[in-house]
C-alpha positions as CSV (number, residue, x, y, z in Angstrom):
1,M,17.5,5.3,-6.1
2,L,14.6,2.8,-5.8
3,S,13.1,1.3,-8.9
4,E,9.4,1.8,-9.7
5,E,8.6,-1.7,-8.5
6,S,10.5,-1.2,-5.3
7,L,8.6,2.1,-4.8
8,K,5.3,0.1,-5.0
9,E,6.6,-2.3,-2.3
10,L,7.8,0.7,-0.2
11,Y,4.3,2.1,-0.4
12,L,2.7,-1.2,0.7
13,I,5.3,-1.6,3.5
14,W,4.6,2.0,4.7
15,K,0.8,1.4,4.4
16,K,1.0,-1.7,6.5
17,G,3.1,-0.1,9.2
18,G,6.3,-1.8,8.3
19,Y,7.6,-5.1,6.9
20,I,6.1,-7.1,9.8
21,G,2.7,-5.6,9.1
22,L,3.1,-6.6,5.4
23,V,4.0,-10.2,6.4
24,F,1.0,-10.3,8.8
25,D,-1.3,-9.0,6.0
26,K,-0.1,-11.6,3.5
27,I,-0.5,-14.4,6.1
28,M,-4.1,-13.2,6.9
29,H,-4.9,-13.5,3.2
30,L,-3.6,-17.1,3.2
31,F,-5.6,-17.9,6.3
32,E,-8.8,-16.6,4.7
33,V,-8.6,-19.6,2.3
34,I,-7.7,-22.0,5.1
35,I,-10.5,-20.8,7.3
36,L,-13.0,-21.1,4.5
37,M,-11.9,-24.7,3.8
38,T,-12.1,-25.5,7.6
39,V,-15.6,-24.1,7.8
40,C,-16.7,-26.4,4.8
41,I,-15.2,-29.4,6.5
42,I,-16.9,-28.6,9.8
43,L,-20.2,-28.3,8.1
44,T,-19.6,-31.7,6.5
45,L,-18.9,-33.2,9.9
46,L,-21.9,-31.8,11.8
47,D,-24.3,-34.4,13.3
48,F,-27.4,-33.7,11.1
49,N,-29.3,-36.3,13.1
50,K,-29.9,-33.8,15.8
51,M,-30.5,-30.9,13.4
52,F,-33.4,-32.2,11.3
53,N,-36.9,-33.5,12.1
54,T,-37.8,-37.2,12.1
55,K,-39.9,-37.0,8.9
56,L,-36.9,-35.6,7.0
57,K,-34.6,-38.3,8.4
58,E,-36.8,-41.0,7.0
59,N,-36.1,-39.8,3.5
60,E,-33.7,-42.4,1.8
61,L,-31.9,-39.7,-0.2
62,F,-31.2,-37.7,3.0
63,D,-30.1,-40.8,4.7
64,Y,-27.6,-41.7,2.0
65,F,-26.2,-38.2,1.2
66,I,-26.2,-36.7,4.7
67,L,-26.0,-39.4,7.3
68,N,-23.7,-41.7,5.4
69,D,-20.3,-41.5,7.0
70,S,-18.4,-42.8,3.9
71,F,-20.1,-40.1,1.8
72,R,-19.0,-37.5,4.3
73,I,-15.4,-38.6,4.1
74,W,-15.6,-38.5,0.4
75,C,-16.9,-34.9,0.6
76,I,-14.1,-33.9,2.9
77,W,-11.5,-35.2,0.5
78,C,-13.2,-33.3,-2.3
79,I,-13.1,-30.1,-0.2
80,V,-9.4,-30.6,0.5
81,V,-8.6,-31.3,-3.1
82,F,-10.6,-28.3,-4.2
83,F,-9.0,-25.8,-1.8
84,S,-5.4,-27.2,-1.9
85,P,-4.4,-25.6,-5.2
86,F,-5.6,-22.2,-3.9
87,I,-3.7,-22.6,-0.7
88,I,-0.5,-23.7,-2.5
89,I,-0.7,-20.9,-5.0
90,Q,-1.4,-18.3,-2.3
91,L,1.5,-19.6,-0.3
92,Y,3.8,-19.6,-3.3
93,F,3.0,-16.0,-4.2
94,T,3.1,-14.9,-0.6
95,V,6.7,-16.3,-0.1
96,K,7.8,-15.1,-3.5
97,K,6.5,-11.6,-2.8
98,L,8.0,-11.3,0.7
99,L,11.4,-12.6,-0.4
100,S,11.6,-10.7,-3.7
101,S,14.5,-8.4,-4.3
102,N,12.1,-5.4,-4.7
103,T,10.5,-6.1,-1.3
104,I,13.8,-6.6,0.5
105,E,15.2,-3.4,-1.1
106,A,12.1,-1.5,0.0
107,K,12.2,-3.0,3.5
108,E,15.8,-1.9,3.9
109,F,15.0,1.6,2.7
110,Y,12.0,1.8,5.0
111,N,14.0,0.6,8.0
112,I,16.6,3.4,7.4
113,N,14.3,6.2,6.4
114,H,11.0,5.9,8.1
115,F,9.6,8.5,10.7
116,Q,12.3,10.7,12.3
117,D,15.1,9.1,10.4
118,F,13.4,9.7,7.1
119,N,14.1,13.4,7.1
120,R,17.6,13.0,8.5
121,N,18.7,10.7,5.7
122,W,17.5,13.0,2.9
123,N,20.6,15.2,2.6
124,G,19.4,18.6,3.9
125,I,15.6,18.1,3.3
126,S,14.9,18.2,7.0
127,K,16.3,21.8,7.1
128,I,13.3,22.8,5.0
129,I,10.7,20.3,6.3
130,A,11.5,20.7,9.9
131,P,9.3,23.8,10.5
132,S,6.0,22.4,11.6
133,S,3.9,25.5,11.4
134,S,2.6,26.9,8.1
135,L,3.9,30.4,9.1
136,N,7.5,29.2,9.1
137,R,7.0,27.6,5.7
138,K,5.6,30.8,4.3
139,T,8.5,32.7,5.7
140,F,10.8,30.3,3.9
141,V,9.1,30.8,0.6
142,R,9.2,34.6,1.0
143,M,12.9,34.4,1.2
144,Y,12.9,33.3,-2.4
145,N,10.4,35.8,-3.8
146,N,13.2,37.7,-5.6
147,K,14.0,34.5,-7.5
148,I,10.5,33.9,-8.9
149,D,10.8,33.6,-12.7
150,P,7.9,32.1,-14.7
151,Q,10.3,31.0,-17.4
152,S,13.0,29.3,-15.4
153,N,10.6,27.3,-13.1
154,L,12.9,27.9,-10.1
155,I,9.7,29.0,-8.4
156,I,7.0,28.6,-11.0
157,R,5.2,31.9,-10.7
158,S,4.0,34.3,-8.1
159,S,0.3,33.6,-8.8
160,I,0.7,30.1,-7.5
161,S,0.2,29.9,-3.8
162,W,3.2,29.6,-1.5
163,N,2.8,25.9,-0.9
164,Y,3.0,25.1,-4.6
165,N,6.1,27.3,-4.8
166,L,7.7,25.4,-1.9
167,L,7.0,22.1,-3.5
168,T,8.5,23.3,-6.8
169,L,11.6,24.6,-5.0
170,L,12.0,21.2,-3.2
171,F,11.5,19.4,-6.5
172,N,14.2,21.4,-8.3
173,R,16.6,21.2,-5.4
174,Y,16.5,17.5,-4.6
175,S,17.0,14.9,-7.3
176,F,14.9,12.1,-5.9
177,F,11.7,14.1,-6.8
178,K,12.9,14.3,-10.4
179,H,13.7,10.6,-10.7
180,Y,10.5,9.3,-9.1
181,P,7.5,11.7,-9.3
182,S,5.3,8.6,-9.3
183,K,1.9,8.3,-7.6
184,Y,3.6,5.9,-5.0
185,L,6.2,8.4,-4.1
186,I,3.6,11.2,-4.1
187,K,1.5,9.2,-1.6
188,I,4.4,8.5,0.7
189,T,5.6,12.1,0.5
190,Q,2.1,13.4,1.0
191,S,1.6,11.4,4.2
192,I,5.1,11.7,5.7
193,L,6.5,15.0,4.7
194,F,3.7,17.3,3.5
195,P,0.4,16.2,5.2
196,S,-1.0,19.7,5.2
197,F,-0.9,20.6,1.6
198,F,0.6,17.9,-0.6
199,D,-2.8,16.7,-1.6
200,E,-5.0,15.6,-4.5
201,T,-5.8,19.2,-5.4
202,F,-2.2,19.8,-6.3
203,C,-2.1,16.6,-8.3
204,R,-5.2,17.5,-10.2
205,N,-3.8,21.0,-11.0
206,V,-0.9,19.4,-12.6
207,Q,-3.2,18.2,-15.4
208,H,-4.3,21.7,-16.2
209,D,-1.2,23.8,-15.6
210,S,1.5,23.7,-18.4
211,N,4.1,25.1,-16.0
212,L,3.5,22.4,-13.5
213,Q,3.5,19.8,-16.2
214,K,7.1,20.8,-17.1
215,I,8.1,20.0,-13.6
216,W,5.9,17.1,-12.5
217,K,6.5,14.6,-15.3
218,N,5.3,11.0,-14.9
């Protein structure tokens, strides 16, 4: 089972469309700082002689601070010195993040289990998730109506709609739900396995339903 930290990385990898997407996102954040530094240097190198009127150019202060080449070079060094720590720190944390054991573990998990392979690798879950229509899912839940028992939580209670019953049944049957009912796993499951009804409404109801709370423990 993935650790909580690995689940966080798994969610980020899934959100970015894979490990390559995560790498690209981190590199873009790094380039944001580099681009900002480059813009500052370019502004320093601009030929202000052509950009200001003659009256302004006659000003001695303007002539020293703006038109003086040595002052410009000094400014460029200041810009480089100012931005360098940010670039180095960003680069360090980017490399550290991408090469961390949690990220590598999440990457390997994602490569094995994403999309079609995701269901196939959860022992037997695809047999339940496979029906794409809500009618087939309702039929599946009706098969277990005789097992509804408010005390045992096998299926929480008949008053809960069929989709809640199905989720509870899945939760009780497959251990990975019990181990990691975290918000990260919920988001992944919501988007990959249960896009139609595994939503925020269900999560909100957990806060106000004691029977659900017995099952969905954070």
